[in-house]
VEXZATOR-682003 format. One record per atom (N, C-alpha, C): residue number from 1; atom name; x, y, z. Coordinates in nm, 3 decimals. Example, Ala and Ser with C-alpha at 12.3 -4.5 7.8 and 13.67 -1.06 7.14 Angstrom:
! VEXZATOR-682003
1/N/1.319/-0.569/0.780
1/CA/1.230/-0.450/0.780
1/C/1.320/-0.330/0.780
2/N/1.285/-0.225/0.708
2/CA/1.367/-0.106/0.714
2/C/1.290/0.003/0.787
! end
This chain:
! VEXZATOR-682003
1/N/-1.321/-0.542/-1.737
1/CA/-1.285/-0.392/-1.643
1/C/-1.080/-0.340/-1.670
2/N/-1.049/-0.462/-1.771
2/CA/-0.927/-0.415/-1.847
2/C/-0.988/-0.337/-1.952
3/N/-1.060/-0.421/-1.983
3/CA/-1.127/-0.312/-2.137
3/C/-1.211/-0.148/-2.098
4/N/-1.275/-0.137/-1.970
4/CA/-1.337/-0.075/-1.959
4/C/-1.229/0.064/-1.905
5/N/-1.141/-0.001/-1.814
5/CA/-1.078/0.097/-1.799
5/C/-0.988/0.186/-1.881
6/N/-0.945/0.049/-2.018
6/CA/-0.857/0.125/-2.130
6/C/-0.946/0.260/-2.175
7/N/-1.048/0.173/-2.210
7/CA/-1.155/0.310/-2.297
7/C/-1.146/0.431/-2.233
8/N/-1.141/0.385/-2.064
8/CA/-1.168/0.532/-2.053
8/C/-1.050/0.644/-2.038
9/N/-0.921/0.494/-2.028
9/CA/-0.762/0.609/-2.064
9/C/-0.767/0.671/-2.210
10/N/-0.825/0.613/-2.275
10/CA/-0.789/0.661/-2.433
10/C/-0.882/0.798/-2.436
11/N/-1.025/0.772/-2.391
11/CA/-1.076/0.865/-2.437
11/C/-1.079/0.990/-2.332
12/N/-1.032/0.987/-2.222
12/CA/-0.924/1.106/-2.170
12/C/-0.818/1.140/-2.242
13/N/-0.761/1.068/-2.250
13/CA/-0.621/1.139/-2.351
13/C/-0.656/1.158/-2.496
14/N/-0.676/1.102/-2.527
14/CA/-0.761/1.205/-2.676
14/C/-0.850/1.315/-2.680
15/N/-0.868/1.403/-2.483
15/CA/-0.910/1.499/-2.493
15/C/-0.829/1.638/-2.530
16/N/-0.749/1.567/-2.470
16/CA/-0.606/1.635/-2.457
16/C/-0.535/1.597/-2.630
17/N/-0.493/1.591/-2.628
17/CA/-0.436/1.488/-2.747
17/C/-0.468/1.409/-2.834
18/N/-0.538/1.477/-2.945
18/CA/-0.667/1.415/-3.003
18/C/-0.561/1.315/-3.096
19/N/-0.473/1.387/-3.189
19/CA/-0.391/1.291/-3.290
19/C/-0.332/1.211/-3.285
20/N/-0.278/1.211/-3.155
20/CA/-0.182/1.065/-3.030
20/C/-0.198/0.944/-3.126
21/N/-0.125/0.854/-3.117
21/CA/-0.080/0.781/-3.179
21/C/-0.114/0.641/-3.012
22/N/-0.204/0.513/-3.023
22/CA/-0.166/0.420/-2.888
22/C/-0.107/0.310/-2.871
23/N/-0.083/0.247/-2.787
23/CA/-0.043/0.091/-2.802
23/C/-0.061/0.086/-2.678
24/N/-0.182/-0.033/-2.666
24/CA/-0.245/-0.054/-2.557
24/C/-0.222/-0.246/-2.517
25/N/-0.272/-0.322/-2.408
25/CA/-0.255/-0.410/-2.431
25/C/-0.359/-0.489/-2.446
26/N/-0.508/-0.430/-2.459
26/CA/-0.617/-0.436/-2.455
26/C/-0.635/-0.458/-2.644
27/N/-0.621/-0.353/-2.662
27/CA/-0.625/-0.340/-2.853
27/C/-0.541/-0.328/-2.936
28/N/-0.408/-0.342/-2.845
28/CA/-0.309/-0.338/-2.942
28/C/-0.253/-0.197/-3.029
29/N/-0.180/-0.158/-3.123
29/CA/-0.163/-0.005/-3.219
29/C/-0.302/0.028/-3.253
30/N/-0.356/0.151/-3.230
30/CA/-0.430/0.254/-3.281
30/C/-0.348/0.393/-3.354
31/N/-0.361/0.342/-3.443
31/CA/-0.292/0.478/-3.574
31/C/-0.401/0.570/-3.595
32/N/-0.342/0.666/-3.485
32/CA/-0.432/0.831/-3.540
32/C/-0.330/0.900/-3.593
33/N/-0.344/1.005/-3.651
33/CA/-0.282/1.104/-3.780
33/C/-0.141/1.113/-3.698
34/N/-0.113/1.113/-3.586
34/CA/0.031/1.179/-3.574
34/C/0.086/1.012/-3.476
35/N/0.190/0.976/-3.563
35/CA/0.230/0.834/-3.530
35/C/0.366/0.880/-3.488
36/N/0.402/0.984/-3.441
36/CA/0.574/1.018/-3.370
36/C/0.548/1.025/-3.245
37/N/0.388/1.043/-3.198
37/CA/0.370/1.047/-3.063
37/C/0.261/0.909/-2.985
38/N/0.310/0.830/-2.927
38/CA/0.221/0.730/-2.892
38/C/0.201/0.676/-2.744
39/N/0.022/0.688/-2.681
39/CA/0.027/0.644/-2.565
39/C/0.059/0.532/-2.583
40/N/0.170/0.482/-2.525
40/CA/0.219/0.358/-2.404
40/C/0.057/0.347/-2.304
41/N/-0.072/0.226/-2.246
41/CA/-0.117/0.201/-2.232
41/C/-0.148/0.071/-2.105
42/N/-0.125/0.045/-2.022
42/CA/-0.165/-0.083/-1.919
42/C/-0.276/-0.065/-1.842
43/N/-0.398/-0.116/-1.893
43/CA/-0.490/-0.026/-1.791
43/C/-0.542/-0.110/-1.618
44/N/-0.480/-0.244/-1.645
44/CA/-0.459/-0.293/-1.504
44/C/-0.298/-0.392/-1.555
45/N/-0.193/-0.361/-1.454
45/CA/-0.083/-0.501/-1.464
45/C/-0.096/-0.497/-1.327
46/N/-0.062/-0.666/-1.315
46/CA/-0.131/-0.721/-1.213
46/C/-0.251/-0.777/-1.246
47/N/-0.319/-0.823/-1.325
47/CA/-0.434/-0.871/-1.345
47/C/-0.436/-0.957/-1.287
48/N/-0.373/-1.082/-1.246
48/CA/-0.378/-1.225/-1.235
48/C/-0.431/-1.150/-1.062
49/N/-0.360/-1.079/-1.054
49/CA/-0.396/-1.057/-0.867
49/C/-0.520/-0.986/-0.834
50/N/-0.514/-0.907/-0.912
50/CA/-0.672/-0.835/-0.966
50/C/-0.753/-0.957/-0.895
51/N/-0.770/-1.035/-1.006
51/CA/-0.901/-1.133/-1.000
51/C/-0.917/-1.210/-0.920
52/N/-0.778/-1.240/-0.827
52/CA/-0.777/-1.300/-0.701
52/C/-0.812/-1.220/-0.536
53/N/-0.830/-1.084/-0.633
53/CA/-0.870/-0.994/-0.407
53/C/-0.723/-0.947/-0.399
54/N/-0.618/-0.984/-0.503
54/CA/-0.492/-0.931/-0.393
54/C/-0.458/-0.771/-0.462
55/N/-0.479/-0.730/-0.316
55/CA/-0.432/-0.546/-0.393
55/C/-0.326/-0.530/-0.394
56/N/-0.222/-0.573/-0.509
56/CA/-0.120/-0.498/-0.553
56/C/-0.149/-0.521/-0.664
57/N/-0.165/-0.401/-0.830
57/CA/-0.160/-0.344/-0.924
57/C/-0.144/-0.260/-0.951
58/N/-0.194/-0.209/-1.063
58/CA/-0.188/-0.040/-1.108
58/C/-0.149/-0.031/-1.238
59/N/-0.238/0.063/-1.272
59/CA/-0.240/0.139/-1.395
59/C/-0.107/0.216/-1.445
60/N/-0.086/0.166/-1.563
60/CA/0.036/0.222/-1.632
60/C/0.015/0.302/-1.789
61/N/0.078/0.444/-1.768
61/CA/0.096/0.516/-1.922
61/C/0.180/0.556/-1.925
62/N/0.252/0.592/-2.028
62/CA/0.353/0.618/-2.108
62/C/0.350/0.735/-2.213
63/N/0.430/0.796/-2.263
63/CA/0.435/0.852/-2.382
63/C/0.564/0.852/-2.439
64/N/0.576/0.799/-2.571
64/CA/0.640/0.743/-2.641
64/C/0.670/0.882/-2.745
65/N/0.754/0.955/-2.725
65/CA/0.767/1.026/-2.826
65/C/0.892/1.022/-2.943
66/N/0.844/1.053/-3.087
66/CA/1.014/0.993/-3.162
66/C/1.128/0.921/-3.108
67/N/1.010/0.776/-3.067
67/CA/1.093/0.640/-3.101
67/C/1.161/0.641/-2.880
68/N/1.117/0.775/-2.853
68/CA/1.167/0.803/-2.669
68/C/1.058/0.788/-2.580
69/N/1.090/0.771/-2.480
69/CA/0.964/0.722/-2.371
69/C/1.035/0.879/-2.308
70/N/0.911/0.999/-2.293
70/CA/0.945/1.092/-2.251
70/C/0.869/1.143/-2.131
71/N/0.769/1.074/-2.097
71/CA/0.671/1.077/-1.965
71/C/0.659/0.959/-1.927
72/N/0.584/0.943/-1.792
72/CA/0.573/0.768/-1.766
72/C/0.485/0.833/-1.610
73/N/0.353/0.741/-1.605
73/CA/0.296/0.705/-1.493
73/C/0.253/0.603/-1.431
74/N/0.287/0.561/-1.343
74/CA/0.200/0.451/-1.238
74/C/0.127/0.432/-1.116
75/N/-0.013/0.447/-1.138
75/CA/-0.097/0.486/-1.026
75/C/-0.135/0.338/-0.976
76/N/-0.092/0.288/-0.829
76/CA/-0.191/0.201/-0.743
76/C/-0.322/0.261/-0.700
77/N/-0.426/0.205/-0.689
77/CA/-0.550/0.297/-0.677
77/C/-0.576/0.206/-0.509
78/N/-0.523/0.092/-0.498
78/CA/-0.594/0.064/-0.333
78/C/-0.411/0.112/-0.211
79/N/-0.355/0.146/-0.264
79/CA/-0.257/0.226/-0.170
79/C/-0.289/0.404/-0.223
80/N/-0.329/0.428/-0.310
80/CA/-0.307/0.564/-0.346
80/C/-0.235/0.609/-0.364
81/N/-0.136/0.533/-0.453
81/CA/0.077/0.579/-0.450
81/C/0.100/0.616/-0.598
82/N/0.084/0.717/-0.655
82/CA/0.121/0.719/-0.754
82/C/0.290/0.778/-0.809
83/N/0.340/0.712/-0.891
83/CA/0.450/0.739/-0.936
83/C/0.501/0.798/-1.049
84/N/0.543/0.905/-1.041
84/CA/0.536/0.989/-1.249
84/C/0.681/1.012/-1.237
85/N/0.719/1.076/-1.389
85/CA/0.824/1.133/-1.452
85/C/0.842/1.163/-1.565
86/N/0.911/1.306/-1.588
86/CA/0.946/1.324/-1.702
86/C/1.039/1.345/-1.753
87/N/1.161/1.331/-1.849
87/CA/1.246/1.277/-1.923
87/C/1.321/1.461/-1.855
88/N/1.441/1.428/-1.781
88/CA/1.518/1.566/-1.771
88/C/1.487/1.615/-1.647
89/N/1.308/1.582/-1.544
89/CA/1.273/1.649/-1.496
89/C/1.280/1.582/-1.380
90/N/1.331/1.447/-1.350
90/CA/1.295/1.353/-1.257
90/C/1.183/1.270/-1.207
91/N/1.198/1.206/-1.094
91/CA/1.100/1.081/-1.067
91/C/1.040/1.159/-0.960
92/N/0.898/1.128/-0.932
92/CA/0.844/1.126/-0.770
92/C/0.717/1.046/-0.774
93/N/0.690/1.056/-0.631
93/CA/0.621/0.958/-0.560
93/C/0.554/1.074/-0.507
94/N/0.390/1.069/-0.554
94/CA/0.327/1.145/-0.463
94/C/0.334/1.307/-0.412
95/N/0.458/1.330/-0.526
95/CA/0.510/1.512/-0.537
95/C/0.618/1.498/-0.449
96/N/0.671/1.387/-0.409
96/CA/0.828/1.403/-0.323
96/C/0.848/1.317/-0.468
97/N/1.007/1.342/-0.462
97/CA/1.140/1.325/-0.541
97/C/1.169/1.215/-0.464
98/N/1.182/1.074/-0.572
98/CA/1.227/0.936/-0.521
98/C/1.355/0.928/-0.563
99/N/1.453/0.851/-0.518
99/CA/1.588/0.817/-0.564
99/C/1.584/0.647/-0.603
100/N/1.658/0.608/-0.670
100/CA/1.702/0.450/-0.603
100/C/1.768/0.436/-0.507
101/N/1.804/0.305/-0.449
101/CA/1.878/0.257/-0.334
101/C/2.005/0.264/-0.336
102/N/2.063/0.311/-0.255
102/CA/2.226/0.341/-0.249
102/C/2.298/0.188/-0.150
103/N/2.220/0.102/-0.176
103/CA/2.301/-0.028/-0.118
103/C/2.410/-0.035/-0.240
104/N/2.516/-0.064/-0.186
104/CA/2.638/-0.174/-0.255
104/C/2.674/-0.296/-0.291
105/N/2.594/-0.396/-0.146
105/CA/2.630/-0.494/-0.188
105/C/2.529/-0.601/-0.160
106/N/2.528/-0.656/-0.299
106/CA/2.377/-0.805/-0.358
106/C/2.348/-0.841/-0.213
107/N/2.422/-0.882/-0.163
107/CA/2.339/-0.965/-0.051
107/C/2.233/-0.876/0.047
108/N/2.291/-0.728/0.062
108/CA/2.187/-0.645/0.136
108/C/2.123/-0.601/0.044
109/N/2.035/-0.677/-0.104
109/CA/1.949/-0.612/-0.172
109/C/1.816/-0.688/-0.208
110/N/1.723/-0.636/-0.241
110/CA/1.618/-0.731/-0.300
110/C/1.564/-0.692/-0.382
111/N/1.563/-0.808/-0.490
111/CA/1.515/-0.773/-0.640
111/C/1.384/-0.867/-0.664
112/N/1.330/-0.789/-0.755
112/CA/1.183/-0.836/-0.807
112/C/1.170/-0.920/-0.936
113/N/1.078/-1.023/-0.995
113/CA/1.113/-1.057/-1.067
113/C/0.989/-1.178/-1.140
114/N/0.932/-1.171/-1.232
114/CA/0.839/-1.277/-1.261
114/C/0.840/-1.374/-1.348
115/N/1.040/-1.467/-1.305
115/CA/1.076/-1.585/-1.388
115/C/1.118/-1.660/-1.266
116/N/1.067/-1.756/-1.264
116/CA/1.033/-1.895/-1.141
116/C/1.166/-1.900/-1.178
117/N/1.227/-1.890/-1.303
117/CA/1.398/-1.996/-1.331
117/C/1.501/-1.887/-1.284
118/N/1.470/-1.731/-1.203
118/CA/1.564/-1.662/-1.132
118/C/1.590/-1.750/-0.977
119/N/1.492/-1.831/-0.944
119/CA/1.506/-1.916/-0.831
119/C/1.645/-1.881/-0.783
120/N/1.674/-1.990/-0.916
120/CA/1.840/-2.045/-0.892
120/C/1.971/-1.963/-0.849
121/N/1.912/-1.810/-0.908
121/CA/2.038/-1.730/-0.853
121/C/2.058/-1.712/-0.692
122/N/2.153/-1.646/-0.674
122/CA/2.203/-1.633/-0.549
122/C/2.192/-1.460/-0.467
123/N/2.057/-1.390/-0.570
123/CA/2.012/-1.339/-0.566
123/C/1.851/-1.312/-0.447
124/N/1.864/-1.222/-0.326
124/CA/1.718/-1.223/-0.250
124/C/1.585/-1.185/-0.382
125/N/1.503/-1.254/-0.381
125/CA/1.449/-1.238/-0.502
125/C/1.252/-1.264/-0.430
126/N/1.141/-1.172/-0.499
126/CA/1.019/-1.178/-0.508
126/C/0.931/-1.189/-0.582
127/N/0.849/-1.230/-0.604
127/CA/0.748/-1.288/-0.748
127/C/0.623/-1.173/-0.695
128/N/0.601/-1.053/-0.737
128/CA/0.486/-0.952/-0.729
128/C/0.421/-0.998/-0.791
129/N/0.422/-1.001/-0.914
129/CA/0.290/-1.029/-1.016
129/C/0.272/-0.899/-1.084
130/N/0.351/-0.762/-1.035
130/CA/0.297/-0.640/-1.060
130/C/0.427/-0.604/-1.158
131/N/0.461/-0.631/-1.269
131/CA/0.588/-0.534/-1.365
131/C/0.652/-0.399/-1.310
132/N/0.469/-0.326/-1.316
132/CA/0.508/-0.203/-1.351
132/C/0.517/-0.111/-1.174
133/N/0.457/-0.212/-1.099
133/CA/0.535/-0.124/-0.904
133/C/0.636/-0.208/-0.882
134/N/0.651/-0.307/-0.952
134/CA/0.840/-0.287/-0.940
134/C/0.905/-0.240/-0.952
135/N/0.884/-0.210/-1.077
135/CA/0.982/-0.110/-1.097
135/C/0.926/0.016/-1.080
136/N/0.843/0.026/-1.001
136/CA/0.827/0.213/-0.963
136/C/0.887/0.119/-0.810
137/N/0.863/0.050/-0.786
137/CA/0.932/0.027/-0.582
137/C/1.113/0.057/-0.611
138/N/1.149/0.001/-0.760
138/CA/1.294/-0.002/-0.754
138/C/1.329/0.170/-0.740
139/N/1.250/0.245/-0.854
139/CA/1.307/0.402/-0.853
139/C/1.290/0.422/-0.730
140/N/1.175/0.415/-0.643
140/CA/1.185/0.481/-0.519
140/C/1.253/0.404/-0.388
141/N/1.376/0.288/-0.398
141/CA/1.452/0.270/-0.312
141/C/1.425/0.111/-0.251
142/N/1.270/0.097/-0.303
142/CA/1.191/-0.012/-0.148
142/C/1.249/-0.112/-0.192
143/N/1.280/-0.144/-0.381
143/CA/1.370/-0.305/-0.411
143/C/1.466/-0.185/-0.480
144/N/1.578/-0.312/-0.462
144/CA/1.725/-0.217/-0.548
144/C/1.717/-0.291/-0.720
145/N/1.658/-0.402/-0.789
145/CA/1.692/-0.478/-0.899
145/C/1.563/-0.522/-0.940
146/N/1.499/-0.511/-1.015
146/CA/1.431/-0.593/-1.134
146/C/1.451/-0.655/-1.301
147/N/1.419/-0.762/-1.327
147/CA/1.463/-0.808/-1.390
147/C/1.326/-0.929/-1.456
148/N/1.309/-0.923/-1.623
148/CA/1.193/-1.048/-1.689
148/C/1.269/-1.033/-1.798
149/N/1.237/-1.131/-1.841
149/CA/1.235/-1.191/-1.978
149/C/1.082/-1.167/-2.070
150/N/1.158/-1.170/-2.193
150/CA/0.988/-1.178/-2.242
150/C/0.850/-1.095/-2.217
151/N/0.900/-0.988/-2.220
151/CA/0.797/-0.940/-2.150
151/C/0.738/-0.760/-2.247
152/N/0.574/-0.762/-2.245
152/CA/0.548/-0.621/-2.342
152/C/0.599/-0.500/-2.283
153/N/0.626/-0.414/-2.400
153/CA/0.664/-0.278/-2.371
153/C/0.541/-0.192/-2.246
154/N/0.393/-0.205/-2.296
154/CA/0.280/-0.117/-2.191
154/C/0.360/-0.183/-2.049
155/N/0.401/-0.288/-2.034
155/CA/0.410/-0.360/-1.883
155/C/0.558/-0.280/-1.828
156/N/0.613/-0.214/-1.873
156/CA/0.798/-0.177/-1.840
156/C/0.751/-0.019/-1.927
157/N/0.671/0.047/-1.983
157/CA/0.756/0.151/-2.058
157/C/0.781/0.294/-1.964
158/N/0.653/0.261/-1.846
158/CA/0.688/0.414/-1.781
158/C/0.717/0.376/-1.624
159/N/0.774/0.252/-1.640
159/CA/0.867/0.184/-1.531
159/C/1.002/0.263/-1.483
160/N/1.055/0.215/-1.689
160/CA/1.140/0.219/-1.741
160/C/1.197/0.367/-1.674
161/N/1.108/0.466/-1.753
161/CA/1.171/0.591/-1.741
161/C/1.149/0.611/-1.599
162/N/1.073/0.590/-1.464
162/CA/1.038/0.617/-1.367
162/C/1.236/0.601/-1.301
163/N/1.259/0.479/-1.317
163/CA/1.351/0.418/-1.266
163/C/1.526/0.509/-1.311
164/N/1.484/0.538/-1.469
164/CA/1.606/0.617/-1.519
164/C/1.627/0.763/-1.434
165/N/1.503/0.768/-1.500
165/CA/1.501/0.954/-1.412
165/C/1.524/0.956/-1.258
166/N/1.546/0.827/-1.142
166/CA/1.532/0.839/-0.993
166/C/1.696/0.797/-1.023
167/N/1.758/0.801/-1.146
167/CA/1.884/0.785/-1.095
167/C/1.971/0.620/-1.131
168/N/1.855/0.531/-1.181
168/CA/1.917/0.369/-1.202
168/C/1.918/0.354/-1.337
169/N/1.978/0.280/-1.335
169/CA/1.992/0.203/-1.498
169/C/1.913/0.089/-1.564
170/N/1.902/0.092/-1.691
170/CA/1.785/0.009/-1.732
170/C/1.778/0.003/-1.882
171/N/1.807/-0.136/-1.893
171/CA/1.910/-0.133/-2.074
171/C/1.807/-0.074/-2.194
172/N/1.843/-0.046/-2.313
172/CA/1.730/0.046/-2.387
172/C/1.614/-0.052/-2.443
173/N/1.532/0.007/-2.412
173/CA/1.397/-0.035/-2.458
173/C/1.383/-0.041/-2.603
174/N/1.446/0.058/-2.638
174/CA/1.374/0.112/-2.821
174/C/1.425/-0.007/-2.949
175/N/1.544/-0.071/-2.899
175/CA/1.561/-0.174/-3.015
175/C/1.412/-0.357/-2.978
176/N/1.377/-0.321/-2.889
176/CA/1.307/-0.458/-2.927
176/C/1.216/-0.431/-2.970
177/N/1.164/-0.558/-3.005
177/CA/0.963/-0.588/-3.027
177/C/0.896/-0.539/-2.882
178/N/0.770/-0.487/-2.990
178/CA/0.643/-0.468/-2.829
178/C/0.668/-0.558/-2.693
179/N/0.649/-0.666/-2.808
179/CA/0.602/-0.779/-2.687
179/C/0.667/-0.898/-2.631
180/N/0.842/-0.843/-2.732
180/CA/0.938/-0.916/-2.653
180/C/1.037/-0.872/-2.598
181/N/1.033/-0.832/-2.474
181/CA/1.161/-0.747/-2.392
181/C/1.214/-0.818/-2.345
182/N/1.320/-0.818/-2.300
182/CA/1.395/-0.833/-2.202
182/C/1.445/-0.715/-2.105
183/N/1.415/-0.736/-2.001
183/CA/1.454/-0.622/-1.955
183/C/1.473/-0.608/-1.759
184/N/1.595/-0.533/-1.702
184/CA/1.688/-0.541/-1.581
184/C/1.718/-0.408/-1.542
185/N/1.643/-0.359/-1.452
185/CA/1.668/-0.254/-1.397
185/C/1.718/-0.230/-1.286
186/N/1.768/-0.121/-1.250
186/CA/1.827/-0.139/-1.093
186/C/1.927/-0.013/-1.116
187/N/1.941/0.022/-0.930
187/CA/2.002/0.138/-0.877
187/C/2.154/0.095/-0.997
188/N/2.204/0.247/-1.026
188/CA/2.373/0.215/-1.038
188/C/2.453/0.180/-0.979
189/N/2.481/0.187/-0.885
189/CA/2.554/0.099/-0.725
189/C/2.602/-0.006/-0.749
190/N/2.453/-0.127/-0.753
190/CA/2.498/-0.280/-0.779
190/C/2.458/-0.329/-0.927
191/N/2.440/-0.232/-1.068
191/CA/2.416/-0.346/-1.212
191/C/2.476/-0.374/-1.238
192/N/2.596/-0.350/-1.245
192/CA/2.715/-0.464/-1.260
192/C/2.729/-0.550/-1.213
193/N/2.699/-0.559/-1.120
193/CA/2.666/-0.687/-1.012
193/C/2.584/-0.767/-1.051
194/N/2.504/-0.709/-1.041
194/CA/2.326/-0.785/-1.087
194/C/2.350/-0.818/-1.276
195/N/2.365/-0.742/-1.317
195/CA/2.399/-0.803/-1.511
195/C/2.482/-0.891/-1.454
196/N/2.576/-0.935/-1.408
196/CA/2.728/-1.048/-1.395
196/C/2.615/-1.200/-1.284
197/N/2.537/-1.108/-1.251
197/CA/2.470/-1.272/-1.163
197/C/2.385/-1.324/-1.211
198/N/2.300/-1.224/-1.342
198/CA/2.172/-1.298/-1.414
198/C/2.270/-1.331/-1.553
199/N/2.425/-1.377/-1.594
199/CA/2.452/-1.367/-1.700
199/C/2.407/-1.512/-1.755
200/N/2.290/-1.615/-1.670
200/CA/2.260/-1.732/-1.755
200/C/2.128/-1.670/-1.740
201/N/2.059/-1.576/-1.696
201/CA/1.936/-1.596/-1.706
201/C/1.896/-1.509/-1.849
! end
């Protein structure tokens, strides 16, 4: 199913931007004539959830232009929820503008991670199995923060932009390898506190 969805996405995106290159979960890097613009695709983020019939997974697509993420979209087909952003335009959920949480006390906040070692932190945690939706939920205020070590660019590219455009803070992803990214994202109000709490993470 991953491969089928990826094939459909590539075919549809190539109809509009024939020369753009791709970074995808299933195929890897596909260099076309335009290597300044890359579509970054995760056809099913949350594959394990999908395989077990857990209705929490998403399609994630981002556009990286001149080494910067400029567009991002995350679609949850089960809940029919679409989160998307464009650089300097803002973040949206089903055509409504979204903003990150305004909470300022860590004890009031809820964080997502896929890293079981974080259970020893003092944060209230959820392990959802879908990084893309975790980031979308941070952007929309459902979650207050997300962190994960050694994750892939296709899992987080779209979500990172959506969080930033919703007023949140995400560490710079352009300095890392596409397969070994440590990401930390949260609202601006609690970012410093979250980072301090995760010093040993």
